[in-house]
N, C-alpha and C positions, 0 to 999 in steps of 0.2 A: 791173248784177247782175240775174240772172234769179230772180224770186221766184214761188213757187207752181208751178214746173215740176219735174217729176221724171223722172229718166232711165229709159229702157226697157231691159229685159234684152236682151242681144245673142245669147243662145244658149239652147238648150233641152236640159235634162238630165232624167233620170228620178230623182226623189227618193223613196226608200222612205217609205211612209206612217208608219212608226214611227221615222223618223230623229230623232236628238237631237243638239244641239250644246252645247258648253260655255257656261256663262253669261258668261264673260269671254273675248273673243277676243284674239289677239296681233296686234301691228302688223306688217304685212308690206311696207308702203310708206309713206314719209313719216314723220310723227310727230315731227319735229324742228323744230317751230314753222313757221308760214306764212312762206315766202320762196321764193327761186328757186334755191337750191343743188340739187345732184344728189341730195341726201338729204332734200329738202324738197318740199312741194307747196303750191299756193295755189288754193283752191277746186276741189279735185278733184271732177269731176262724174260720171264713169262709168268703168267698167273692163271689161276683157275678159281672160279667162284662157285661154291656149291649151293644147294637149295636153301640153306639157312643163312646165306650171305657171308659165310666164312670164306676168307680169301687165303689161298695158298700161293706163295711167291717162291719162284726159283731164284734164290739169292746166290747167284752163280759164283762170284768171287769169294764168298764166305763158305762155299761148298756145303750148302744146306738148303732145306725147304723150311720156310717159316709160315706158320698158320696165324692169321689175324682174325680174331672174332669181331663181329659187328660192334663198332664203337670203341674198340680197344685202343689204348695208346702205346702198347708194345705187343710184340708177337711172341709166339712160342715155337721153338725149334722142334719140328716133328720128324725130321729125317736128316741124317748127316750131322753136321755141327761138331764133329770130332776131329777137325783138321782135314786137310786134303789128303786123300789116300784111296787105296783100292780094297781095304778091308770091308767085311760085310757091314760094319758100323760106320762106314765113311762114304762120302761122295767126292767127286772131282769134276767141278764145273757142270752141275746139273742145269739143263736148259729148259726143260718142259716137264709138266706133270699133269695127271688127271686123277680123279677119284673114281675108283672101281667100287661102286655101291654094293655089288654082289659079294665081294670079299672084304668090304670095309677097309680098303687099303689104297695107298697111293701107288700109281705106276709112274716111274720117274725115268726120264732120259738122262742117264749119267754119262754125259758126252765124253769127257776126257778118259774115262775108264772103258769106253767103247762097249757099254752094256745098257740094258734096260732092267731096272730093279722093281720089285714089289715090296712095299714097306707098309706094314700093318698100322692102321690108325689106333688100334687098341693098345698094343704093347710095343710101340715102334722103337726098339733099341737097335735093331739091325734090319737090313734088307736082304731079299733073296733075289739073286740074278735069274731072270726069266728068259733073257735073250743076251747072248754074248757075241763079241766080234762084230759089232755094228756101229757105224758112225751116225747115231740117232740124233737128229736135230729137232724132231717134233713127233708127237704122237696124239692119237685120239681113239675113242672107242665108239662104235655104233650101238644102236638100241638092242642089237642081238648079242652084244658082248664080244664082237670081233675087235681085235686091237689092230690099228693101222699105224705103221711106223715108217718115218722117212729115213732112208739110209743115204746120206750124202756121199759116202764112199763108193757106192755102187750106182748112184744116180737113179734110185728107184724108191717106190713106196711098196711096202709089203703088208699083207694082211695075215694075222695069226688067229 
């Protein structure tokens, strides 16, 4: 278990200075006790919301990324979900992810495997390691397509 670590935001939006939110939010993913069903999460760590309000959740203890469409009562595993491991079809404690619109793929911080993987959203049966030997806690991409990665092992942020 990772104690004292906090996820990084994966996107930048403009929030009006007078914006207000309801005091009580509504559950949009999980909320059905901790477990590994498609309507459940276990230690969700970070999330990414794309342009059509689809939510991607790093379901860390289930070693998977789960996609929740707007209004859905259960999610769909889109990366990992094949048990904890280091195979191309597996993840181990994913912590963060973003959508790379250019390649229509997820870029995932696969923390316990010390790698960053690209996982296609079209035929996502396995991922491709794009950065290895890194303690990646968080990542984001700028408007030019540069990937920024936090490496907690070297106490630095790298741009690719």
